[in-house]
C-alpha positions as CSV (number, residue, x, y, z in Angstrom):
1,K,82.7,87.7,105.9
2,E,82.1,84.2,104.5
3,K,79.0,85.4,102.6
4,N,81.1,88.1,100.9
5,M,83.8,85.7,100.1
6,Q,81.4,83.1,98.6
7,S,79.8,85.8,96.5
8,W,83.2,86.8,95.2
9,L,84.4,83.2,94.6
10,E,81.2,82.6,92.5
11,N,81.9,85.9,90.5
12,K,78.8,87.5,91.8
13,S,81.0,90.3,93.2
14,Q,83.9,91.8,91.2
15,V,85.9,93.3,94.1
16,M,87.1,91.8,97.4
17,V,88.6,94.0,100.0
18,A,90.5,92.0,102.7
19,T,93.1,92.2,105.3
20,N,96.3,90.4,104.4
21,A,95.5,87.7,106.9
22,F,92.1,87.1,105.3
23,G,93.6,87.5,101.9
24,M,96.1,84.7,102.5
25,G,93.1,82.2,102.3
26,I,92.2,83.3,98.8
27,D,92.7,80.6,96.2
28,K,90.9,82.0,93.2
29,P,92.7,81.5,89.9
30,D,91.4,84.6,88.0
31,V,92.4,87.4,90.4
32,K,93.7,90.2,88.1
33,T,94.7,93.0,90.6
34,V,96.1,93.0,94.1
35,I,96.3,96.4,95.7
36,H,98.3,97.1,98.9
37,I,97.1,100.2,100.6
38,Q,100.2,100.3,102.8
39,L,103.8,99.0,102.9
40,P,104.0,95.2,103.5
41,E,106.1,94.3,106.5
42,N,108.6,92.3,104.4
43,I,109.3,91.0,100.9
44,E,108.0,87.5,102.0
45,N,104.6,88.8,102.8
46,Y,104.5,90.9,99.7
47,Y,105.5,87.9,97.6
48,Q,102.7,85.8,99.1
49,E,100.1,88.5,98.9
50,A,100.9,89.5,95.3
51,G,100.9,85.9,94.4
52,R,97.1,85.8,94.9
53,A,96.9,87.4,91.4
54,G,97.6,85.8,88.0
55,R,97.3,82.2,89.2
56,D,95.6,81.5,85.8
57,G,98.7,82.4,84.0
58,R,97.3,85.6,82.6
59,V,98.7,89.2,83.0
60,S,97.8,90.6,86.5
61,V,98.8,93.7,88.3
62,C,100.1,94.2,91.9
63,T,100.2,97.8,93.2
64,I,101.6,99.2,96.5
65,F,100.4,102.6,97.8
66,Y,102.5,103.7,100.7
67,D,104.2,106.7,102.2
68,A,106.7,107.4,105.0
69,S,103.9,107.1,107.7
70,D,103.6,103.4,106.9
71,K,107.2,102.9,107.9
72,R,106.6,104.8,111.1
73,K,103.5,102.6,111.8
74,L,105.5,99.5,111.3
75,D,108.3,100.8,113.5
76,M,105.8,101.5,116.2
77,M,104.5,98.0,116.0
78,S,108.0,96.8,116.2
79,Q,108.4,98.9,119.4
80,M,105.2,97.4,120.8
81,S,106.5,93.9,120.1
82,K,109.6,94.8,122.2
83,K,107.2,95.1,125.2
84,T,106.0,91.6,124.7
85,N,109.4,90.0,125.3
86,S,110.6,90.0,121.7
87,S,114.2,89.6,121.4
88,Q,116.5,92.4,120.2
89,N,117.6,90.4,117.2
90,H,114.1,89.8,116.1
91,D,113.4,93.6,116.4
92,E,116.5,94.4,114.4
93,N,115.6,91.8,111.7
94,R,112.2,93.3,111.6
95,K,113.6,96.7,110.9
96,I,115.9,95.3,108.2
97,M,112.9,93.6,106.5
98,I,111.0,96.9,106.5
99,Y,113.9,98.7,105.0
100,K,114.4,96.1,102.3
101,T,110.7,96.4,101.4
102,M,111.1,100.2,101.1
103,L,114.1,99.7,98.9
104,Y,112.1,97.4,96.7
105,C,109.3,100.0,96.4
106,E,111.7,102.8,95.7
107,N,113.9,101.0,93.2
108,K,113.0,102.3,89.7
109,F,115.8,100.8,87.8
110,T,115.8,97.1,88.5
111,C,113.3,94.6,87.3
112,R,110.8,93.7,90.0
113,R,111.1,90.0,89.2
114,V,114.9,90.2,89.4
115,Q,114.7,92.0,92.8
116,I,112.4,89.3,94.3
117,L,114.4,86.4,92.9
118,D,117.6,88.1,94.3
119,Y,116.0,88.5,97.6
120,F,115.3,84.8,97.8
121,G,118.8,84.0,96.6
122,E,117.8,82.9,93.1
123,K,119.3,84.0,89.8
124,P,117.0,85.1,87.0
125,E,117.6,83.8,83.5
126,K,117.7,87.4,82.2
127,D,117.8,90.9,83.9
128,I,114.6,92.2,82.4
129,C,111.0,90.7,82.4
130,D,109.4,93.1,79.9
131,F,106.3,93.2,82.2
132,C,107.0,95.0,85.4
133,D,106.7,98.8,85.8
134,N,110.5,99.3,85.9
135,C,111.2,97.1,82.8
136,I,108.4,98.9,80.8
137,N,109.7,102.3,81.8
138,I,113.3,101.4,80.9
139,L,112.3,100.0,77.6
140,A,110.1,103.0,76.9
141,N,112.9,105.3,77.7
142,N,115.5,103.3,75.8
143,Q,116.2,106.3,73.5
144,N,117.5,108.2,76.6
145,K,120.1,105.6,77.5
146,S,122.7,108.3,78.6
147,E,120.2,109.8,81.0
148,N,119.3,106.4,82.5
149,N,122.9,105.5,82.8
150,F,123.6,108.8,84.6
151,F,120.9,108.1,87.2
152,I,122.1,104.4,87.6
153,W,125.7,105.6,88.1
154,K,124.6,108.4,90.5
155,G,122.5,105.9,92.4
156,K,125.4,103.6,93.0
157,D,127.4,106.6,94.3
158,I,124.5,107.5,96.6
159,A,124.1,103.9,97.8
160,K,127.8,103.9,98.8
161,E,127.4,107.1,100.7
162,V,124.3,105.8,102.5
163,I,126.1,102.6,103.5
164,K,129.1,104.7,104.8
165,D,126.9,107.0,106.7
166,V,124.9,104.2,108.3
167,S,128.1,102.4,109.2
168,D,129.4,105.4,110.8
169,G,126.3,105.5,113.1
170,N,124.5,108.4,111.4
171,R,120.8,108.5,111.3
172,L,119.3,108.9,107.8
173,T,115.8,109.3,106.7
174,L,114.3,109.1,103.2
175,I,113.6,112.8,103.4
176,K,117.1,113.8,104.5
177,M,118.5,111.7,101.6
178,I,116.0,113.2,99.0
179,E,116.7,116.8,100.2
180,S,120.5,116.3,100.2
181,R,120.5,114.7,96.7
182,A,117.9,116.9,95.0
183,Q,120.5,119.6,94.2
184,D,122.9,117.1,92.7
185,V,120.3,115.9,90.3
186,S,119.0,119.4,89.5
187,D,122.7,120.6,88.8
188,S,123.4,117.6,86.5
189,S,120.2,118.1,84.5
190,H,121.3,121.7,83.5
191,N,124.6,120.4,82.1
């Protein structure tokens, strides 16, 4: 492990594959890309891990590859931690953190930087950074403002429904939500 890291730090190797625990020790200024191959447990971890890239002030990229099975794995880890005398509040907070991380990943309309700053209770100077995937997509699709506004408006309605359903004690999954909303989006695109 140490030999590989030294080779990478000396630029003899161009790629380093590491666990997040090992990766937290990386302090190399010219990292250009960080790739997560599964959903991070929470936004704090993601922020720290993504922060390994771009320390030299140059443009860098952070990508998350994940699917619903990642959430199930994290939920199972949470269940296992219950067996090791973890408090119920801790378990609930962990589930909330996982959910917030999934929301971050699924959000296609809000600047990534704004989402992270908002998570930490900070206010950004502007609502768009011009660099993240969401901002680039929004700027590229600016000619289709009415379509974007429809989806943002529809998203707010869906969010209200989800909050109501969860408050009423209903169990929701991402698949159920997508299936129930697919028809709405399909119908509106034909109008």
